[in-house]
A tleap script that builds the chain and sets N, CA, C and O, in Angstrom:
source leaprc.protein.ff14SB
mol = sequence {
  NMET ILE LYS THR LEU THR ARG HIE GLY ASN
  SER TYR ALA VAL VAL ILE ASP LYS PRO ILE
  LEU GLU LEU LEU ASN ILE ALA PRO GLU THR
  PRO LEU GLU ILE SER THR ASP GLY ASN SER
  ILE LEU ILE ALA PRO ALA PRO ASP PRO ALA
  LYS ALA ALA LYS LEU LYS GLN ALA ARG LYS
  GLY MET ILE LYS LYS TYR GLY GLU ALA PHE
  ARG LYS LEU ALA CLYS
}
set mol.1.N position { 125.140 37.753 107.421 }
set mol.1.CA position { 124.292 36.725 108.238 }
set mol.1.C position { 123.161 35.998 107.364 }
set mol.1.O position { 122.263 36.457 106.659 }
set mol.2.N position { 123.467 34.958 107.614 }
set mol.2.CA position { 122.376 33.969 106.649 }
set mol.2.C position { 121.427 33.356 107.910 }
set mol.2.O position { 121.897 32.928 108.964 }
set mol.3.N position { 120.175 33.402 107.615 }
set mol.3.CA position { 118.957 32.905 108.500 }
set mol.3.C position { 118.307 31.966 107.630 }
set mol.3.O position { 118.348 32.080 106.405 }
set mol.4.N position { 117.584 30.850 108.354 }
set mol.4.CA position { 116.519 30.211 107.851 }
set mol.4.C position { 115.272 30.410 108.363 }
set mol.4.O position { 115.223 31.030 109.426 }
set mol.5.N position { 114.169 30.011 107.834 }
set mol.5.CA position { 112.791 30.200 108.392 }
set mol.5.C position { 112.598 29.159 109.557 }
set mol.5.O position { 113.080 28.026 109.561 }
set mol.6.N position { 111.885 29.669 110.463 }
set mol.6.CA position { 111.474 28.756 111.564 }
set mol.6.C position { 109.819 28.823 111.412 }
set mol.6.O position { 109.109 29.766 111.063 }
set mol.7.N position { 109.458 27.410 111.822 }
set mol.7.CA position { 107.869 27.279 111.608 }
set mol.7.C position { 107.525 27.822 112.985 }
set mol.7.O position { 108.164 27.727 114.033 }
set mol.8.N position { 106.221 28.487 112.703 }
set mol.8.CA position { 105.641 29.392 113.809 }
set mol.8.C position { 104.273 29.085 113.261 }
set mol.8.O position { 103.821 29.599 112.238 }
set mol.9.N position { 103.493 27.992 114.206 }
set mol.9.CA position { 102.141 27.753 113.872 }
set mol.9.C position { 101.979 27.426 112.355 }
set mol.9.O position { 102.824 26.799 111.716 }
set mol.10.N position { 100.920 27.867 111.885 }
set mol.10.CA position { 100.784 27.685 110.145 }
set mol.10.C position { 101.616 28.575 109.247 }
set mol.10.O position { 101.483 28.523 108.024 }
set mol.11.N position { 102.618 29.529 109.940 }
set mol.11.CA position { 103.490 30.435 109.096 }
set mol.11.C position { 104.903 30.083 109.557 }
set mol.11.O position { 105.264 29.197 110.332 }
set mol.12.N position { 105.597 30.977 108.904 }
set mol.12.CA position { 106.954 30.835 109.086 }
set mol.12.C position { 107.586 32.267 109.694 }
set mol.12.O position { 107.030 33.338 109.452 }
set mol.13.N position { 108.779 32.178 110.493 }
set mol.13.CA position { 109.202 33.369 111.093 }
set mol.13.C position { 110.667 33.590 110.993 }
set mol.13.O position { 111.385 32.599 111.127 }
set mol.14.N position { 111.168 34.653 110.794 }
set mol.14.CA position { 112.480 35.024 110.696 }
set mol.14.C position { 113.377 35.473 112.295 }
set mol.14.O position { 113.274 36.683 112.497 }
set mol.15.N position { 113.877 35.020 112.972 }
set mol.15.CA position { 114.468 35.291 114.353 }
set mol.15.C position { 115.522 36.413 113.922 }
set mol.15.O position { 116.370 36.356 113.030 }
set mol.16.N position { 115.211 37.506 114.859 }
set mol.16.CA position { 116.168 38.550 114.545 }
set mol.16.C position { 116.880 38.451 115.902 }
set mol.16.O position { 116.337 38.238 116.986 }
set mol.17.N position { 118.168 38.638 115.664 }
set mol.17.CA position { 119.043 38.487 116.904 }
set mol.17.C position { 119.076 39.767 117.641 }
set mol.17.O position { 119.025 40.856 117.070 }
set mol.18.N position { 119.167 39.609 118.996 }
set mol.18.CA position { 119.120 40.649 119.738 }
set mol.18.C position { 120.258 41.915 119.529 }
set mol.18.O position { 119.848 43.059 119.729 }
set mol.19.N position { 121.395 41.753 119.208 }
set mol.19.CA position { 122.343 42.676 118.859 }
set mol.19.C position { 121.640 43.708 117.336 }
set mol.19.O position { 121.831 44.915 117.190 }
set mol.20.N position { 121.017 43.011 116.593 }
set mol.20.CA position { 120.392 43.714 115.557 }
set mol.20.C position { 119.222 44.600 116.155 }
set mol.20.O position { 119.075 45.785 115.856 }
set mol.21.N position { 118.469 43.957 116.966 }
set mol.21.CA position { 117.279 44.516 117.612 }
set mol.21.C position { 117.745 45.889 118.325 }
set mol.21.O position { 117.213 46.962 118.041 }
set mol.22.N position { 118.726 45.773 119.224 }
set mol.22.CA position { 119.204 46.665 120.115 }
set mol.22.C position { 119.812 48.001 119.050 }
set mol.22.O position { 119.602 49.169 119.380 }
set mol.23.N position { 120.488 47.697 117.908 }
set mol.23.CA position { 121.121 48.522 117.133 }
set mol.23.C position { 119.811 49.363 116.494 }
set mol.23.O position { 119.838 50.593 116.517 }
set mol.24.N position { 119.034 48.875 116.108 }
set mol.24.CA position { 117.749 49.464 115.481 }
set mol.24.C position { 116.729 50.172 116.587 }
set mol.24.O position { 115.792 50.920 116.307 }
set mol.25.N position { 117.140 49.755 117.893 }
set mol.25.CA position { 116.182 50.473 118.904 }
set mol.25.C position { 114.680 49.804 118.590 }
set mol.25.O position { 113.678 50.518 118.553 }
set mol.26.N position { 114.637 48.604 118.405 }
set mol.26.CA position { 113.418 47.733 118.120 }
set mol.26.C position { 113.224 46.673 119.354 }
set mol.26.O position { 113.896 45.688 119.659 }
set mol.27.N position { 112.073 47.236 119.939 }
set mol.27.CA position { 111.570 46.266 121.069 }
set mol.27.C position { 110.375 45.301 120.536 }
set mol.27.O position { 109.960 45.352 119.378 }
set mol.28.N position { 109.942 44.532 121.397 }
set mol.28.CA position { 108.735 43.381 120.963 }
set mol.28.C position { 107.675 44.277 120.593 }
set mol.28.O position { 107.107 43.973 119.545 }
set mol.29.N position { 107.247 45.348 121.213 }
set mol.29.CA position { 106.141 45.815 121.011 }
set mol.29.C position { 106.152 46.901 120.029 }
set mol.29.O position { 105.153 47.590 119.822 }
set mol.30.N position { 107.390 47.082 119.355 }
set mol.30.CA position { 107.774 48.130 118.052 }
set mol.30.C position { 106.905 47.772 116.844 }
set mol.30.O position { 107.245 46.771 116.213 }
set mol.31.N position { 105.815 48.464 116.431 }
set mol.31.CA position { 105.310 48.119 115.223 }
set mol.31.C position { 106.245 48.220 113.972 }
set mol.31.O position { 106.784 49.287 113.679 }
set mol.32.N position { 106.420 47.082 113.249 }
set mol.32.CA position { 107.258 46.996 112.240 }
set mol.32.C position { 106.506 47.240 110.623 }
set mol.32.O position { 105.362 46.810 110.472 }
set mol.33.N position { 107.054 47.787 109.711 }
set mol.33.CA position { 106.711 47.929 108.441 }
set mol.33.C position { 107.500 47.181 107.479 }
set mol.33.O position { 108.702 47.391 107.311 }
set mol.34.N position { 106.807 46.280 106.825 }
set mol.34.CA position { 107.476 45.130 105.944 }
set mol.34.C position { 106.881 45.446 104.583 }
set mol.34.O position { 105.691 45.478 104.270 }
set mol.35.N position { 108.071 45.696 103.760 }
set mol.35.CA position { 108.045 46.047 102.437 }
set mol.35.C position { 108.842 45.023 101.465 }
set mol.35.O position { 109.668 44.264 101.972 }
set mol.36.N position { 108.587 44.998 100.013 }
set mol.36.CA position { 109.730 44.367 99.347 }
set mol.36.C position { 109.598 45.046 97.745 }
set mol.36.O position { 108.682 45.724 97.280 }
set mol.37.N position { 110.692 44.652 97.199 }
set mol.37.CA position { 110.862 45.260 95.777 }
set mol.37.C position { 110.736 44.287 94.821 }
set mol.37.O position { 110.958 44.542 93.638 }
set mol.38.N position { 110.364 43.065 95.249 }
set mol.38.CA position { 110.125 41.978 94.520 }
set mol.38.C position { 111.382 40.852 94.487 }
set mol.38.O position { 111.408 39.695 94.066 }
set mol.39.N position { 112.318 41.623 95.059 }
set mol.39.CA position { 113.618 40.578 95.158 }
set mol.39.C position { 114.389 40.389 96.567 }
set mol.39.O position { 115.263 39.560 96.819 }
set mol.40.N position { 113.740 41.549 97.572 }
set mol.40.CA position { 114.382 41.726 98.917 }
set mol.40.C position { 113.094 42.100 99.966 }
set mol.40.O position { 112.096 42.759 99.672 }
set mol.41.N position { 113.333 41.643 100.933 }
set mol.41.CA position { 112.335 42.015 102.195 }
set mol.41.C position { 112.958 43.142 102.837 }
set mol.41.O position { 114.137 43.018 103.169 }
set mol.42.N position { 112.299 44.318 103.086 }
set mol.42.CA position { 112.855 45.381 104.278 }
set mol.42.C position { 111.905 45.325 105.312 }
set mol.42.O position { 110.700 45.371 105.065 }
set mol.43.N position { 112.397 45.219 106.558 }
set mol.43.CA position { 111.581 45.388 107.715 }
set mol.43.C position { 112.104 46.563 108.450 }
set mol.43.O position { 113.317 46.656 108.638 }
set mol.44.N position { 111.257 47.497 108.893 }
set mol.44.CA position { 111.980 48.583 109.530 }
set mol.44.C position { 110.693 49.214 110.602 }
set mol.44.O position { 109.503 48.946 110.434 }
set mol.45.N position { 111.115 49.908 111.478 }
set mol.45.CA position { 110.234 50.320 112.430 }
set mol.45.C position { 109.303 51.225 111.479 }
set mol.45.O position { 109.758 51.948 110.593 }
set mol.46.N position { 107.765 51.069 111.824 }
set mol.46.CA position { 106.905 51.606 111.429 }
set mol.46.C position { 106.891 53.180 111.707 }
set mol.46.O position { 107.008 53.533 112.881 }
set mol.47.N position { 106.758 54.122 110.740 }
set mol.47.CA position { 106.758 55.628 111.017 }
set mol.47.C position { 105.634 55.876 112.085 }
set mol.47.O position { 104.487 55.428 112.075 }
set mol.48.N position { 106.250 56.718 113.034 }
set mol.48.CA position { 105.418 57.354 113.929 }
set mol.48.C position { 104.509 58.561 113.503 }
set mol.48.O position { 104.986 59.658 113.213 }
set mol.49.N position { 103.165 58.282 113.486 }
set mol.49.CA position { 102.209 59.306 113.155 }
set mol.49.C position { 102.482 60.595 113.817 }
set mol.49.O position { 102.471 61.579 113.077 }
set mol.50.N position { 102.662 60.731 114.752 }
set mol.50.CA position { 102.830 61.742 115.833 }
set mol.50.C position { 104.083 62.591 115.487 }
set mol.50.O position { 104.053 63.821 115.444 }
set mol.51.N position { 105.389 61.702 115.199 }
set mol.51.CA position { 106.550 62.320 114.899 }
set mol.51.C position { 106.325 62.806 113.275 }
set mol.51.O position { 106.841 63.906 113.083 }
set mol.52.N position { 105.749 62.299 112.216 }
set mol.52.CA position { 105.441 62.827 111.185 }
set mol.52.C position { 104.573 64.009 111.181 }
set mol.52.O position { 104.825 64.934 110.408 }
set mol.53.N position { 103.738 64.049 111.849 }
set mol.53.CA position { 102.956 65.393 112.275 }
set mol.53.C position { 103.661 66.365 112.623 }
set mol.53.O position { 103.498 67.486 112.140 }
set mol.54.N position { 104.438 66.127 113.398 }
set mol.54.CA position { 105.602 67.429 114.039 }
set mol.54.C position { 106.495 67.798 113.186 }
set mol.54.O position { 106.855 68.975 113.211 }
set mol.55.N position { 107.103 66.825 112.165 }
set mol.55.CA position { 107.885 67.318 111.246 }
set mol.55.C position { 107.159 68.121 109.954 }
set mol.55.O position { 107.763 68.928 109.248 }
set mol.56.N position { 105.698 67.732 109.775 }
set mol.56.CA position { 105.024 68.425 108.905 }
set mol.56.C position { 104.728 69.798 109.495 }
set mol.56.O position { 104.481 70.778 108.792 }
set mol.57.N position { 104.759 69.810 110.539 }
set mol.57.CA position { 104.449 71.413 111.270 }
set mol.57.C position { 105.594 72.135 111.136 }
set mol.57.O position { 105.556 73.309 110.766 }
set mol.58.N position { 106.872 71.422 111.461 }
set mol.58.CA position { 108.169 72.287 111.283 }
set mol.58.C position { 108.483 72.451 110.073 }
set mol.58.O position { 109.187 73.427 109.813 }
set mol.59.N position { 108.149 71.748 109.217 }
set mol.59.CA position { 108.265 72.178 107.649 }
set mol.59.C position { 107.448 73.286 107.247 }
set mol.59.O position { 107.864 74.134 106.458 }
set mol.60.N position { 106.484 73.310 107.675 }
set mol.60.CA position { 105.492 74.379 107.238 }
set mol.60.C position { 106.063 75.840 107.825 }
set mol.60.O position { 106.102 76.860 107.137 }
set mol.61.N position { 106.502 75.758 109.229 }
set mol.61.CA position { 107.328 76.844 109.664 }
set mol.61.C position { 108.348 77.402 109.000 }
set mol.61.O position { 108.496 78.588 108.707 }
set mol.62.N position { 109.118 76.387 108.755 }
set mol.62.CA position { 110.244 76.937 107.832 }
set mol.62.C position { 110.020 77.394 106.618 }
set mol.62.O position { 110.804 78.182 106.087 }
set mol.63.N position { 108.869 76.937 105.995 }
set mol.63.CA position { 108.724 77.615 104.653 }
set mol.63.C position { 108.077 79.096 104.920 }
set mol.63.O position { 108.269 80.080 104.205 }
set mol.64.N position { 107.291 79.049 106.068 }
set mol.64.CA position { 106.815 80.321 106.132 }
set mol.64.C position { 107.899 81.349 106.575 }
set mol.64.O position { 107.769 82.529 106.248 }
set mol.65.N position { 108.919 80.947 107.279 }
set mol.65.CA position { 109.920 81.712 107.936 }
set mol.65.C position { 110.945 82.120 106.837 }
set mol.65.O position { 111.350 83.281 106.781 }
set mol.66.N position { 111.416 81.042 105.853 }
set mol.66.CA position { 112.630 81.185 105.118 }
set mol.66.C position { 112.258 80.849 103.668 }
set mol.66.O position { 113.141 80.652 102.834 }
set mol.67.N position { 110.829 80.776 103.336 }
set mol.67.CA position { 110.431 80.434 102.038 }
set mol.67.C position { 111.315 81.090 100.786 }
set mol.67.O position { 111.868 80.410 99.921 }
set mol.68.N position { 111.340 82.579 100.862 }
set mol.68.CA position { 111.599 83.294 99.954 }
set mol.68.C position { 113.272 83.049 99.989 }
set mol.68.O position { 113.725 83.134 98.847 }
set mol.69.N position { 114.102 82.823 100.808 }
set mol.69.CA position { 115.285 82.618 100.894 }
set mol.69.C position { 115.586 81.221 100.094 }
set mol.69.O position { 116.540 81.055 99.334 }
set mol.70.N position { 114.637 80.299 100.399 }
set mol.70.CA position { 114.621 78.956 99.750 }
set mol.70.C position { 114.521 79.080 98.122 }
set mol.70.O position { 115.220 78.519 97.277 }
set mol.71.N position { 113.515 79.923 97.960 }
set mol.71.CA position { 113.203 80.316 96.508 }
set mol.71.C position { 114.552 80.977 95.676 }
set mol.71.O position { 114.878 80.620 94.544 }
set mol.72.N position { 115.157 81.863 96.368 }
set mol.72.CA position { 116.094 82.425 95.823 }
set mol.72.C position { 117.434 81.381 95.648 }
set mol.72.O position { 118.233 81.390 94.711 }
set mol.73.N position { 117.433 80.588 96.696 }
set mol.73.CA position { 118.607 79.508 96.406 }
set mol.73.C position { 118.467 78.522 95.336 }
set mol.73.O position { 119.423 78.073 94.704 }
set mol.74.N position { 117.192 78.186 95.146 }
set mol.74.CA position { 116.665 77.310 94.103 }
set mol.74.C position { 117.296 77.820 92.714 }
set mol.74.O position { 117.831 77.099 91.871 }
set mol.75.N position { 117.130 79.151 92.655 }
set mol.75.CA position { 117.414 79.788 91.279 }
set mol.75.C position { 119.066 79.686 91.132 }
set mol.75.O position { 119.624 80.117 90.122 }
savepdb mol mol.pdb
quit
């Protein structure tokens, strides 16, 4: 898909088609993280701090419960 920039006040915008937004589960109020590697622009839903904290807690629990097995498997 090829897009062009659209003037939006003193800036420019890229319009993202509704099917793409629906596929990625992005709503107008979804915070987006924009990054670049110097050649491309990556736009993705911003990480949810609550989910990250929950994942970190789950990871700690797994290490506590299965840490020894993980160490043996790593050898």
